[in-house]
Backbone of each chain as nested JSON, in Angstrom:
{
  "chains": [
    {"id": "A", "residues": [
      {"number": 1, "name": "MET", "atoms": {"N": [-17.198, 6.262, -32.492], "CA": [-17.626, 5.578, -31.261], "C": [-16.752, 6.053, -30.11]}},
      {"number": 2, "name": "THR", "atoms": {"N": [-17.392, 6.429, -29.011], "CA": [-16.633, 6.916, -27.855], "C": [-16.088, 5.732, -27.069]}},
      {"number": 3, "name": "GLU", "atoms": {"N": [-14.757, 5.712, -26.814], "CA": [-14.183, 4.641, -26.01], "C": [-14.58, 4.828, -24.558]}},
      {"number": 4, "name": "LYS", "atoms": {"N": [-14.937, 3.695, -23.91], "CA": [-15.301, 3.763, -22.5], "C": [-14.016, 3.916, -21.688]}},
      {"number": 5, "name": "LYS", "atoms": {"N": [-14.002, 4.836, -20.691], "CA": [-12.819, 5.057, -19.879], "C": [-13.097, 4.625, -18.448]}},
      {"number": 6, "name": "SER", "atoms": {"N": [-12.078, 4.199, -17.755], "CA": [-12.229, 3.869, -16.334], "C": [-11.001, 4.398, -15.595]}},
      {"number": 7, "name": "GLN", "atoms": {"N": [-11.053, 4.366, -14.297], "CA": [-9.983, 4.93, -13.486], "C": [-9.334, 3.839, -12.659]}},
      {"number": 8, "name": "ALA", "atoms": {"N": [-8.532, 3.001, -13.304], "CA": [-7.89, 1.899, -12.613], "C": [-6.444, 2.23, -12.251]}},
      {"number": 9, "name": "PHE", "atoms": {"N": [-5.981, 3.416, -12.627], "CA": [-4.607, 3.794, -12.351], "C": [-4.531, 5.218, -11.82]}},
      {"number": 10, "name": "ALA", "atoms": {"N": [-3.499, 5.464, -11.034], "CA": [-3.298, 6.796, -10.486], "C": [-1.806, 7.075, -10.381]}},
      {"number": 11, "name": "ILE", "atoms": {"N": [-1.454, 8.348, -10.511], "CA": [-0.059, 8.775, -10.354], "C": [0.117, 9.322, -8.941]}},
      {"number": 12, "name": "CYS", "atoms": {"N": [1.187, 8.907, -8.273], "CA": [1.477, 9.435, -6.942], "C": [2.031, 10.85, -7.083]}},
      {"number": 13, "name": "ILE", "atoms": {"N": [1.352, 11.802, -6.47], "CA": [1.805, 13.196, -6.529], "C": [2.259, 13.712, -5.165]}},
      {"number": 14, "name": "ASP", "atoms": {"N": [2.124, 12.858, -4.149], "CA": [2.519, 13.247, -2.798], "C": [2.756, 11.968, -2.011]}},
      {"number": 15, "name": "ASN", "atoms": {"N": [4.038, 11.689, -1.679], "CA": [4.312, 10.468, -0.913], "C": [4.71, 10.783, 0.533]}},
      {"number": 16, "name": "SER", "atoms": {"N": [4.313, 11.966, 0.995], "CA": [4.676, 12.354, 2.363], "C": [4.08, 11.363, 3.362]}},
      {"number": 17, "name": "GLY", "atoms": {"N": [4.941, 10.905, 4.256], "CA": [4.539, 9.908, 5.239], "C": [4.763, 8.481, 4.769]}},
      {"number": 18, "name": "TYR", "atoms": {"N": [4.932, 8.314, 3.45], "CA": [5.079, 6.963, 2.885], "C": [6.173, 6.899, 1.822]}},
      {"number": 19, "name": "PRO", "atoms": {"N": [7.37, 7.397, 2.116], "CA": [8.42, 7.443, 1.094], "C": [8.914, 6.078, 0.635]}},
      {"number": 20, "name": "ALA", "atoms": {"N": [8.716, 5.036, 1.441], "CA": [9.106, 3.685, 1.016], "C": [7.949, 3.003, 0.302]}},
      {"number": 21, "name": "SER", "atoms": {"N": [6.738, 3.267, 0.717], "CA": [5.562, 2.581, 0.162], "C": [5.092, 3.183, -1.15]}},
      {"number": 22, "name": "LEU", "atoms": {"N": [5.385, 4.451, -1.352], "CA": [4.958, 5.149, -2.566], "C": [6.132, 5.899, -3.171]}},
      {"number": 23, "name": "GLU", "atoms": {"N": [6.253, 5.799, -4.493], "CA": [7.303, 6.548, -5.193], "C": [6.641, 7.692, -5.949]}},
      {"number": 24, "name": "LEU", "atoms": {"N": [7.204, 8.879, -5.763], "CA": [6.636, 10.075, -6.375], "C": [6.621, 9.958, -7.901]}},
      {"number": 25, "name": "HIS", "atoms": {"N": [5.459, 10.293, -8.469], "CA": [5.256, 10.322, -9.917], "C": [5.225, 8.948, -10.566]}},
      {"number": 26, "name": "LYS", "atoms": {"N": [5.106, 7.907, -9.768], "CA": [4.974, 6.561, -10.315], "C": [3.497, 6.222, -10.469]}},
      {"number": 27, "name": "ILE", "atoms": {"N": [3.178, 5.351, -11.456], "CA": [1.793, 4.936, -11.681], "C": [1.486, 3.722, -10.816]}},
      {"number": 28, "name": "TYR", "atoms": {"N": [0.339, 3.768, -10.126], "CA": [-0.086, 2.667, -9.271], "C": [-1.475, 2.18, -9.671]}},
      {"number": 29, "name": "ARG", "atoms": {"N": [-1.702, 0.888, -9.447], "CA": [-3.016, 0.307, -9.702], "C": [-3.971, 0.674, -8.577]}},
      {"number": 30, "name": "VAL", "atoms": {"N": [-5.161, 1.087, -8.981], "CA": [-6.212, 1.43, -8.027], "C": [-7.217, 0.296, -8.002]}},
      {"number": 31, "name": "ILE", "atoms": {"N": [-7.555, -0.169, -6.802], "CA": [-8.555, -1.227, -6.644], "C": [-9.891, -0.564, -6.305]}},
      {"number": 32, "name": "PRO", "atoms": {"N": [-10.961, -0.888, -7.042], "CA": [-12.261, -0.263, -6.757], "C": [-12.692, -0.506, -5.313]}},
      {"number": 33, "name": "ASP", "atoms": {"N": [-13.075, 0.566, -4.615], "CA": [-13.507, 0.477, -3.228], "C": [-14.434, 1.665, -2.965]}},
      {"number": 34, "name": "GLU", "atoms": {"N": [-15.736, 1.41, -3.099], "CA": [-16.718, 2.489, -2.979], "C": [-16.717, 3.104, -1.587]}},
      {"number": 35, "name": "GLU", "atoms": {"N": [-16.552, 2.255, -0.576], "CA": [-16.541, 2.744, 0.806], "C": [-15.354, 3.697, 1.007]}},
      {"number": 36, "name": "ALA", "atoms": {"N": [-14.21, 3.313, 0.455], "CA": [-13.021, 4.158, 0.574], "C": [-13.257, 5.507, -0.111]}},
      {"number": 37, "name": "ALA", "atoms": {"N": [-13.855, 5.456, -1.282], "CA": [-14.099, 6.69, -2.04], "C": [-14.986, 7.658, -1.25]}},
      {"number": 38, "name": "LEU", "atoms": {"N": [-15.969, 7.115, -0.539], "CA": [-16.856, 7.965, 0.26], "C": [-16.096, 8.682, 1.369]}},
      {"number": 39, "name": "ASP", "atoms": {"N": [-15.024, 8.058, 1.848], "CA": [-14.206, 8.661, 2.912], "C": [-13.089, 9.532, 2.349]}},
      {"number": 40, "name": "GLY", "atoms": {"N": [-13.003, 9.66, 1.027], "CA": [-11.93, 10.446, 0.426], "C": [-10.625, 9.688, 0.331]}},
      {"number": 41, "name": "ASP", "atoms": {"N": [-10.718, 8.348, 0.322], "CA": [-9.54, 7.483, 0.227], "C": [-9.531, 6.714, -1.087]}},
      {"number": 42, "name": "LEU", "atoms": {"N": [-8.36, 6.164, -1.4], "CA": [-8.208, 5.271, -2.538], "C": [-7.558, 3.988, -2.044]}},
      {"number": 43, "name": "ARG", "atoms": {"N": [-7.965, 2.86, -2.63], "CA": [-7.292, 1.601, -2.317], "C": [-6.295, 1.34, -3.442]}},
      {"number": 44, "name": "VAL", "atoms": {"N": [-5.03, 1.316, -3.09], "CA": [-3.952, 1.281, -4.076], "C": [-2.988, 0.136, -3.766]}},
      {"number": 45, "name": "ILE", "atoms": {"N": [-2.524, -0.547, -4.824], "CA": [-1.459, -1.532, -4.652], "C": [-0.149, -0.765, -4.644]}},
      {"number": 46, "name": "ASP", "atoms": {"N": [0.525, -0.741, -3.478], "CA": [1.726, 0.088, -3.345], "C": [2.997, -0.717, -3.595]}},
      {"number": 47, "name": "GLU", "atoms": {"N": [4.138, -0.176, -3.19], "CA": [5.424, -0.828, -3.462], "C": [5.565, -2.178, -2.757]}},
      {"number": 48, "name": "SER", "atoms": {"N": [4.75, -2.422, -1.764], "CA": [4.808, -3.711, -1.064], "C": [4.152, -4.824, -1.882]}},
      {"number": 49, "name": "GLY", "atoms": {"N": [3.379, -4.414, -2.923], "CA": [2.643, -5.41, -3.698], "C": [1.279, -5.722, -3.122]}},
      {"number": 50, "name": "GLU", "atoms": {"N": [0.988, -5.141, -1.975], "CA": [-0.324, -5.326, -1.351], "C": [-1.146, -4.048, -1.497]}},
      {"number": 51, "name": "ASP", "atoms": {"N": [-2.47, -4.192, -1.354], "CA": [-3.327, -3.014, -1.452], "C": [-3.59, -2.415, -0.079]}},
      {"number": 52, "name": "TYR", "atoms": {"N": [-3.529, -1.105, -0.014], "CA": [-3.778, -0.363, 1.218], "C": [-4.62, 0.864, 0.923]}},
      {"number": 53, "name": "LEU", "atoms": {"N": [-5.257, 1.381, 1.975], "CA": [-6.028, 2.613, 1.859], "C": [-5.112, 3.817, 2.044]}},
      {"number": 54, "name": "TYR", "atoms": {"N": [-5.201, 4.743, 1.128], "CA": [-4.458, 5.992, 1.217], "C": [-5.409, 7.152, 0.982]}},
      {"number": 55, "name": "ALA", "atoms": {"N": [-5.121, 8.288, 1.599], "CA": [-5.904, 9.485, 1.293], "C": [-5.734, 9.815, -0.189]}},
      {"number": 56, "name": "ALA", "atoms": {"N": [-6.841, 10.197, -0.819], "CA": [-6.819, 10.479, -2.257], "C": [-5.843, 11.588, -2.62]}},
      {"number": 57, "name": "LYS", "atoms": {"N": [-5.498, 12.459, -1.656], "CA": [-4.599, 13.584, -1.919], "C": [-3.21, 13.136, -2.385]}},
      {"number": 58, "name": "HIS", "atoms": {"N": [-2.879, 11.854, -2.126], "CA": [-1.566, 11.364, -2.523], "C": [-1.497, 11.07, -4.018]}},
      {"number": 59, "name": "PHE", "atoms": {"N": [-2.661, 11.062, -4.682], "CA": [-2.697, 10.588, -6.061], "C": [-3.474, 11.497, -6.991]}},
      {"number": 60, "name": "LEU", "atoms": {"N": [-3.174, 11.324, -8.284], "CA": [-3.949, 11.938, -9.34], "C": [-4.482, 10.787, -10.175]}},
      {"number": 61, "name": "LEU", "atoms": {"N": [-5.815, 10.619, -10.189], "CA": [-6.4, 9.536, -10.971], "C": [-6.213, 9.813, -12.455]}},
      {"number": 62, "name": "ILE", "atoms": {"N": [-5.965, 8.755, -13.213], "CA": [-5.741, 8.895, -14.648], "C": [-6.906, 8.285, -15.407]}},
      {"number": 63, "name": "ASP", "atoms": {"N": [-7.455, 9.042, -16.334], "CA": [-8.45, 8.502, -17.262], "C": [-7.725, 7.978, -18.482]}},
      {"number": 64, "name": "LEU", "atoms": {"N": [-7.823, 6.668, -18.702], "CA": [-7.13, 6.079, -19.851], "C": [-8.122, 5.402, -20.775]}},
      {"number": 65, "name": "PRO", "atoms": {"N": [-7.876, 5.418, -22.089], "CA": [-8.696, 4.628, -22.998], "C": [-8.614, 3.159, -22.622]}},
      {"number": 66, "name": "ARG", "atoms": {"N": [-9.688, 2.421, -22.884], "CA": [-9.766, 1.026, -22.425], "C": [-8.615, 0.178, -22.946]}},
      {"number": 67, "name": "ASN", "atoms": {"N": [-8.221, 0.352, -24.217], "CA": [-7.141, -0.495, -24.737], "C": [-5.805, -0.18, -24.051]}},
      {"number": 68, "name": "THR", "atoms": {"N": [-5.585, 1.082, -23.747], "CA": [-4.364, 1.476, -23.022], "C": [-4.365, 0.876, -21.624]}},
      {"number": 69, "name": "GLU", "atoms": {"N": [-5.525, 0.889, -20.995], "CA": [-5.669, 0.31, -19.658], "C": [-5.365, -1.179, -19.687]}},
      {"number": 70, "name": "HIS", "atoms": {"N": [-5.851, -1.886, -20.702], "CA": [-5.589, -3.326, -20.821], "C": [-4.103, -3.601, -20.945]}},
      {"number": 71, "name": "ILE", "atoms": {"N": [-3.41, -2.795, -21.738], "CA": [-1.967, -2.975, -21.93], "C": [-1.24, -2.772, -20.598]}},
      {"number": 72, "name": "LEU", "atoms": {"N": [-1.631, -1.739, -19.868], "CA": [-0.997, -1.471, -18.568], "C": [-1.299, -2.58, -17.565]}},
      {"number": 73, "name": "MET", "atoms": {"N": [-2.548, -3.033, -17.525], "CA": [-2.95, -4.122, -16.613], "C": [-2.097, -5.353, -16.86]}},
      {"number": 74, "name": "HIS", "atoms": {"N": [-1.913, -5.675, -18.151], "CA": [-1.125, -6.845, -18.516], "C": [0.317, -6.687, -18.05]}},
      {"number": 75, "name": "SER", "atoms": {"N": [0.843, -5.477, -18.223], "CA": [2.221, -5.191, -17.804], "C": [2.361, -5.323, -16.292]}},
      {"number": 76, "name": "PHE", "atoms": {"N": [1.409, -4.788, -15.539], "CA": [1.435, -4.885, -14.083], "C": [1.353, -6.344, -13.644]}},
      {"number": 77, "name": "SER", "atoms": {"N": [0.51, -7.118, -14.3], "CA": [0.333, -8.533, -13.938], "C": [1.623, -9.307, -14.137]}},
      {"number": 78, "name": "ARG", "atoms": {"N": [2.345, -8.999, -15.227], "CA": [3.618, -9.689, -15.51], "C": [4.635, -9.39, -14.405]}},
      {"number": 79, "name": "VAL", "atoms": {"N": [4.7, -8.136, -13.953], "CA": [5.649, -7.741, -12.9], "C": [5.305, -8.461, -11.607]}},
      {"number": 80, "name": "LEU", "atoms": {"N": [4.008, -8.523, -11.286], "CA": [3.551, -9.17, -10.051], "C": [3.894, -10.644, -10.078]}},
      {"number": 81, "name": "GLN", "atoms": {"N": [3.694, -11.279, -11.241], "CA": [3.98, -12.705, -11.368], "C": [5.473, -12.963, -11.176]}},
      {"number": 82, "name": "LYS", "atoms": {"N": [6.305, -12.125, -11.754], "CA": [7.761, -12.28, -11.629], "C": [8.182, -12.145, -10.166]}},
      {"number": 83, "name": "ASP", "atoms": {"N": [7.604, -11.173, -9.469], "CA": [7.941, -10.948, -8.058], "C": [7.537, -12.137, -7.207]}},
      {"number": 84, "name": "GLU", "atoms": {"N": [6.336, -12.693, -7.478], "CA": [5.852, -13.836, -6.705], "C": [6.754, -15.043, -6.916]}},
      {"number": 85, "name": "GLU", "atoms": {"N": [7.213, -15.255, -8.156], "CA": [8.087, -16.388, -8.459], "C": [9.443, -16.231, -7.796]}},
      {"number": 86, "name": "ALA", "atoms": {"N": [9.852, -14.983, -7.564], "CA": [11.156, -14.71, -6.967], "C": [11.148, -14.85, -5.451]}},
      {"number": 87, "name": "GLN", "atoms": {"N": [9.953, -14.936, -4.831], "CA": [9.851, -15.03, -3.378], "C": [10.342, -16.403, -2.922]}},
      {"number": 88, "name": "PRO", "atoms": {"N": [11.079, -16.458, -1.796], "CA": [11.52, -17.747, -1.26], "C": [10.331, -18.626, -0.934]}},
      {"number": 89, "name": "GLY", "atoms": {"N": [10.437, -19.947, -1.296], "CA": [9.352, -20.846, -0.989], "C": [8.336, -20.971, -2.11]}},
      {"number": 90, "name": "HIS", "atoms": {"N": [8.458, -20.135, -3.132], "CA": [7.536, -20.259, -4.257], "C": [7.892, -21.533, -5.012]}},
      {"number": 91, "name": "PRO", "atoms": {"N": [6.877, -22.247, -5.51], "CA": [7.152, -23.514, -6.227], "C": [8.178, -23.363, -7.339]}},
      {"number": 92, "name": "ALA", "atoms": {"N": [8.173, -22.231, -8.021], "CA": [9.125, -22.015, -9.112], "C": [10.537, -21.865, -8.58]}},
      {"number": 93, "name": "ASP", "atoms": {"N": [10.655, -21.646, -7.261], "CA": [11.955, -21.419, -6.649], "C": [12.628, -22.743, -6.29]}},
      {"number": 94, "name": "ALA", "atoms": {"N": [11.833, -23.817, -6.287], "CA": [12.352, -25.116, -5.825], "C": [13.141, -25.802, -6.911]}},
      {"number": 95, "name": "ASP", "atoms": {"N": [14.456, -25.77, -6.781], "CA": [15.322, -26.49, -7.737], "C": [16.753, -26.609, -7.207]}}
    ]},
    {"id": "B", "residues": [
      {"number": 1, "name": "MET", "atoms": {"N": [0.134, 16.409, 6.877], "CA": [-0.886, 15.883, 7.792], "C": [-1.136, 14.406, 7.474]}},
      {"number": 2, "name": "SER", "atoms": {"N": [-1.252, 13.571, 8.525], "CA": [-1.436, 12.145, 8.355], "C": [-2.813, 11.848, 7.766]}},
      {"number": 3, "name": "ASP", "atoms": {"N": [-2.904, 10.679, 7.103], "CA": [-4.182, 10.266, 6.51], "C": [-5.225, 9.965, 7.58]}},
      {"number": 4, "name": "PHE", "atoms": {"N": [-4.758, 9.574, 8.758], "CA": [-5.695, 9.177, 9.811], "C": [-4.975, 9.308, 11.152]}},
      {"number": 5, "name": "GLU", "atoms": {"N": [-5.735, 9.199, 12.229], "CA": [-5.167, 9.318, 13.569], "C": [-5.473, 8.041, 14.34]}},
      {"number": 6, "name": "ILE", "atoms": {"N": [-4.467, 7.517, 15.014], "CA": [-4.684, 6.321, 15.837], "C": [-5.155, 6.755, 17.22]}},
      {"number": 7, "name": "ILE", "atoms": {"N": [-6.283, 6.176, 17.642], "CA": [-6.853, 6.49, 18.952], "C": [-6.532, 5.345, 19.896]}},
      {"number": 8, "name": "GLY", "atoms": {"N": [-5.781, 5.626, 20.933], "CA": [-5.451, 4.578, 21.89], "C": [-4.288, 3.721, 21.409]}},
      {"number": 9, "name": "GLU", "atoms": {"N": [-4.286, 2.483, 21.879], "CA": [-3.178, 1.576, 21.598], "C": [-3.484, 0.65, 20.417]}},
      {"number": 10, "name": "ILE", "atoms": {"N": [-2.407, 0.134, 19.813], "CA": [-2.541, -0.899, 18.795], "C": [-2.486, -2.246, 19.496]}},
      {"number": 11, "name": "SER", "atoms": {"N": [-3.464, -3.103, 19.225], "CA": [-3.541, -4.414, 19.889], "C": [-3.334, -5.537, 18.88]}},
      {"number": 12, "name": "ASP", "atoms": {"N": [-3.272, -6.764, 19.424], "CA": [-3.149, -7.961, 18.576], "C": [-2.006, -7.844, 17.58]}},
      {"number": 13, "name": "ILE", "atoms": {"N": [-0.873, -7.404, 18.082], "CA": [0.278, -7.169, 17.197], "C": [0.938, -8.491, 16.832]}},
      {"number": 14, "name": "GLU", "atoms": {"N": [1.191, -8.658, 15.527], "CA": [1.87, -9.855, 15.014], "C": [2.883, -9.454, 13.964]}},
      {"number": 15, "name": "THR", "atoms": {"N": [3.961, -10.215, 13.898], "CA": [4.934, -10.028, 12.825], "C": [4.453, -10.812, 11.623]}},
      {"number": 16, "name": "ILE", "atoms": {"N": [4.405, -10.155, 10.462], "CA": [3.926, -10.847, 9.267], "C": [5.036, -11.102, 8.252]}},
      {"number": 17, "name": "ALA", "atoms": {"N": [6.173, -10.434, 8.393], "CA": [7.301, -10.707, 7.5], "C": [8.568, -10.175, 8.147]}},
      {"number": 18, "name": "ILE", "atoms": {"N": [9.674, -10.864, 7.88], "CA": [10.964, -10.454, 8.431], "C": [12.0, -10.417, 7.309]}},
      {"number": 19, "name": "GLY", "atoms": {"N": [12.84, -9.409, 7.315], "CA": [13.981, -9.336, 6.412], "C": [13.621, -9.47, 4.946]}},
      {"number": 20, "name": "ASN", "atoms": {"N": [14.268, -10.429, 4.288], "CA": [14.105, -10.579, 2.838], "C": [12.71, -10.99, 2.411]}},
      {"number": 21, "name": "ALA", "atoms": {"N": [11.893, -11.418, 3.347], "CA": [10.503, -11.752, 3.015], "C": [9.67, -10.491, 2.808]}},
      {"number": 22, "name": "ILE", "atoms": {"N": [10.224, -9.335, 3.167], "CA": [9.53, -8.065, 2.937], "C": [9.861, -7.621, 1.514]}},
      {"number": 23, "name": "ARG", "atoms": {"N": [8.825, -7.552, 0.679], "CA": [9.048, -7.26, -0.735], "C": [9.736, -5.907, -0.961]}},
      {"number": 24, "name": "ASP", "atoms": {"N": [9.344, -4.906, -0.183], "CA": [9.901, -3.568, -0.395], "C": [11.055, -3.267, 0.55]}},
      {"number": 25, "name": "LEU", "atoms": {"N": [11.766, -4.337, 0.983], "CA": [12.897, -4.153, 1.882], "C": [13.953, -3.187, 1.327]}},
      {"number": 26, "name": "PRO", "atoms": {"N": [14.337, -3.308, 0.047], "CA": [15.353, -2.374, -0.476], "C": [14.922, -0.915, -0.336]}},
      {"number": 27, "name": "ARG", "atoms": {"N": [13.656, -0.635, -0.561], "CA": [13.168, 0.74, -0.439], "C": [13.191, 1.191, 1.019]}},
      {"number": 28, "name": "LEU", "atoms": {"N": [12.834, 0.307, 1.931], "CA": [12.879, 0.627, 3.362], "C": [14.302, 0.992, 3.771]}},
      {"number": 29, "name": "GLN", "atoms": {"N": [15.243, 0.167, 3.341], "CA": [16.639, 0.388, 3.708], "C": [17.173, 1.681, 3.092]}},
      {"number": 30, "name": "LYS", "atoms": {"N": [16.751, 1.966, 1.873], "CA": [17.203, 3.18, 1.193], "C": [16.666, 4.43, 1.909]}},
      {"number": 31, "name": "VAL", "atoms": {"N": [15.407, 4.367, 2.331], "CA": [14.776, 5.538, 2.936], "C": [15.154, 5.697, 4.405]}},
      {"number": 32, "name": "TYR", "atoms": {"N": [15.144, 4.601, 5.15], "CA": [15.319, 4.68, 6.603], "C": [16.643, 4.117, 7.109]}},
      {"number": 33, "name": "GLY", "atoms": {"N": [17.373, 3.425, 6.249], "CA": [18.661, 2.899, 6.672], "C": [18.637, 1.403, 6.889]}},
      {"number": 34, "name": "PRO", "atoms": {"N": [19.815, 0.801, 7.047], "CA": [19.893, -0.646, 7.243], "C": [19.348, -1.034, 8.616]}},
      {"number": 35, "name": "GLY", "atoms": {"N": [19.038, -2.317, 8.776], "CA": [18.524, -2.779, 10.055], "C": [17.799, -4.092, 9.878]}},
      {"number": 36, "name": "ARG", "atoms": {"N": [17.405, -4.671, 11.008], "CA": [16.655, -5.932, 10.953], "C": [15.173, -5.566, 10.851]}},
      {"number": 37, "name": "TRP", "atoms": {"N": [14.728, -5.354, 9.619], "CA": [13.377, -4.864, 9.382], "C": [12.351, -5.97, 9.523]}},
      {"number": 38, "name": "ARG", "atoms": {"N": [11.234, -5.592, 10.126], "CA": [10.083, -6.469, 10.239], "C": [8.853, -5.732, 9.748]}},
      {"number": 39, "name": "LYS", "atoms": {"N": [7.917, -6.514, 9.177], "CA": [6.607, -5.944, 8.833], "C": [5.622, -6.507, 9.853]}},
      {"number": 40, "name": "LEU", "atoms": {"N": [4.848, -5.636, 10.461], "CA": [3.93, -6.054, 11.51], "C": [2.502, -5.632, 11.192]}},
      {"number": 41, "name": "LYS", "atoms": {"N": [1.557, -6.283, 11.874], "CA": [0.168, -5.865, 11.763], "C": [-0.443, -5.801, 13.164]}},
      {"number": 42, "name": "GLY", "atoms": {"N": [-1.492, -5.03, 13.263], "CA": [-2.199, -4.913, 14.529], "C": [-3.557, -4.293, 14.287]}},
      {"number": 43, "name": "ILE", "atoms": {"N": [-4.315, -4.133, 15.373], "CA": [-5.666, -3.587, 15.272], "C": [-5.767, -2.343, 16.156]}},
      {"number": 44, "name": "ALA", "atoms": {"N": [-6.402, -1.321, 15.634], "CA": [-6.561, -0.098, 16.423], "C": [-7.797, 0.669, 15.974]}},
      {"number": 45, "name": "LEU", "atoms": {"N": [-8.256, 1.519, 16.881], "CA": [-9.312, 2.462, 16.525], "C": [-8.633, 3.652, 15.851]}},
      {"number": 46, "name": "VAL", "atoms": {"N": [-9.18, 4.054, 14.701], "CA": [-8.586, 5.188, 13.986], "C": [-9.654, 6.231, 13.694]}},
      {"number": 47, "name": "ARG", "atoms": {"N": [-9.223, 7.488, 13.65], "CA": [-10.115, 8.574, 13.24], "C": [-9.689, 9.004, 11.839]}},
      {"number": 48, "name": "LEU", "atoms": {"N": [-10.636, 8.946, 10.92], "CA": [-10.347, 9.329, 9.541], "C": [-10.382, 10.844, 9.39]}},
      {"number": 49, "name": "SER", "atoms": {"N": [-9.956, 11.33, 8.231], "CA": [-9.915, 12.77, 8.001], "C": [-11.309, 13.393, 8.018]}},
      {"number": 50, "name": "ASN", "atoms": {"N": [-12.346, 12.582, 7.77], "CA": [-13.714, 13.1, 7.811], "C": [-14.329, 12.98, 9.202]}},
      {"number": 51, "name": "GLY", "atoms": {"N": [-13.53, 12.563, 10.183], "CA": [-14.0, 12.486, 11.56], "C": [-14.549, 11.125, 11.967]}},
      {"number": 52, "name": "LYS", "atoms": {"N": [-14.774, 10.237, 10.997], "CA": [-15.323, 8.914, 11.316], "C": [-14.339, 8.111, 12.153]}},
      {"number": 53, "name": "LEU", "atoms": {"N": [-14.872, 7.318, 13.08], "CA": [-14.061, 6.392, 13.87], "C": [-14.277, 4.988, 13.327]}},
      {"number": 54, "name": "ARG", "atoms": {"N": [-13.191, 4.29, 13.026], "CA": [-13.275, 2.936, 12.487], "C": [-12.268, 2.057, 13.2]}},
      {"number": 55, "name": "ARG", "atoms": {"N": [-12.602, 0.772, 13.3], "CA": [-11.646, -0.203, 13.828], "C": [-10.912, -0.785, 12.622]}},
      {"number": 56, "name": "ALA", "atoms": {"N": [-9.616, -0.646, 12.614], "CA": [-8.855, -0.976, 11.41], "C": [-7.717, -1.936, 11.693]}},
      {"number": 57, "name": "GLU", "atoms": {"N": [-7.43, -2.772, 10.686], "CA": [-6.199, -3.555, 10.708], "C": [-5.128, -2.675, 10.085]}},
      {"number": 58, "name": "LEU", "atoms": {"N": [-4.047, -2.475, 10.847], "CA": [-2.946, -1.617, 10.399], "C": [-1.704, -2.459, 10.123]}},
      {"number": 59, "name": "HIS", "atoms": {"N": [-0.94, -2.061, 9.149], "CA": [0.361, -2.665, 8.855], "C": [1.418, -1.583, 8.958]}},
      {"number": 60, "name": "TRP", "atoms": {"N": [2.611, -1.96, 9.39], "CA": [3.712, -0.996, 9.467], "C": [5.043, -1.741, 9.486]}},
      {"number": 61, "name": "TYR", "atoms": {"N": [6.124, -0.957, 9.475], "CA": [7.469, -1.516, 9.469], "C": [8.223, -1.038, 10.709]}},
      {"number": 62, "name": "GLU", "atoms": {"N": [9.081, -1.924, 11.213], "CA": [9.915, -1.571, 12.357], "C": [11.301, -2.167, 12.184]}},
      {"number": 63, "name": "ALA", "atoms": {"N": [12.286, -1.476, 12.715], "CA": [13.625, -2.038, 12.85], "C": [14.113, -1.664, 14.244]}},
      {"number": 64, "name": "HIS", "atoms": {"N": [15.067, -2.413, 14.756], "CA": [15.558, -2.197, 16.114], "C": [16.015, -0.752, 16.299]}},
      {"number": 65, "name": "GLY", "atoms": {"N": [15.504, -0.125, 17.337], "CA": [15.913, 1.241, 17.63], "C": [15.168, 2.304, 16.851]}},
      {"number": 66, "name": "MET", "atoms": {"N": [14.217, 1.887, 16.03], "CA": [13.445, 2.873, 15.261], "C": [11.969, 2.806, 15.641]}},
      {"number": 67, "name": "SER", "atoms": {"N": [11.314, 3.933, 15.484], "CA": [9.866, 3.965, 15.73], "C": [9.125, 3.318, 14.555]}},
      {"number": 68, "name": "LYS", "atoms": {"N": [7.851, 3.091, 14.738], "CA": [7.03, 2.523, 13.667], "C": [7.084, 3.416, 12.431]}},
      {"number": 69, "name": "LYS", "atoms": {"N": [7.223, 2.777, 11.289], "CA": [7.294, 3.516, 10.027], "C": [6.13, 3.134, 9.111]}},
      {"number": 70, "name": "GLU", "atoms": {"N": [5.609, 4.17, 8.443], "CA": [4.618, 3.996, 7.364], "C": [3.444, 3.136, 7.803]}},
      {"number": 71, "name": "ILE", "atoms": {"N": [2.751, 3.569, 8.846], "CA": [1.571, 2.851, 9.314], "C": [0.451, 3.023, 8.281]}},
      {"number": 72, "name": "LYS", "atoms": {"N": [-0.058, 1.902, 7.785], "CA": [-1.036, 1.933, 6.701], "C": [-2.291, 1.154, 7.08]}},
      {"number": 73, "name": "ARG", "atoms": {"N": [-3.41, 1.561, 6.55], "CA": [-4.679, 0.852, 6.787], "C": [-4.855, -0.245, 5.753]}},
      {"number": 74, "name": "LYS", "atoms": {"N": [-4.963, -1.512, 6.254], "CA": [-5.179, -2.623, 5.348], "C": [-6.676, -2.833, 5.084]}},
      {"number": 75, "name": "ARG", "atoms": {"N": [-7.439, -2.853, 6.152], "CA": [-8.892, -3.06, 6.031], "C": [-9.565, -2.598, 7.31]}},
      {"number": 76, "name": "TYR", "atoms": {"N": [-10.899, -2.418, 7.22], "CA": [-11.682, -2.109, 8.413], "C": [-12.306, -3.393, 8.938]}},
      {"number": 77, "name": "LEU", "atoms": {"N": [-12.45, -3.445, 10.254], "CA": [-12.939, -4.673, 10.9], "C": [-14.315, -4.487, 11.525]}},
      {"number": 78, "name": "ASP", "atoms": {"N": [-14.884, -3.288, 11.36], "CA": [-16.206, -3.06, 11.946], "C": [-17.266, -2.991, 10.868]}}
    ]}
  ]
}
């Protein structure tokens, strides 16, 4: 049975212009955005934790097996949750 | 070459985060140096690499004495 693949992740191969927002050779989550794709852009969650439009030239899309993608998604979600809890004013911060 | 070109001025400028409220503050400081960093947003007309003109919400970083850094497109408003 052929595993279904999707492109939810990309490796940064060029961070020119965005050395703080993008780290070279790091894996980033890609948010589906058909309009962006038509313009040659990708919507990516960058180092700020927010999603922004970047020219596709900054990235190499990765085809991953679905189970590998799920493992990575879960890992990314855990990091995001930890960061949100660490922000001042977060309910978990009140003590 | 930049991902896009800003046409005219950026309007409706607002500060959206200051100092430690900026998640990627350590990276900003490492790349551009220490300072009182702010994250700002505004609206501008931009020309994309394919020539299209769009009205976009832009985000960027500033510190005293420095020019705008890492201007990014958050969303289109048209």
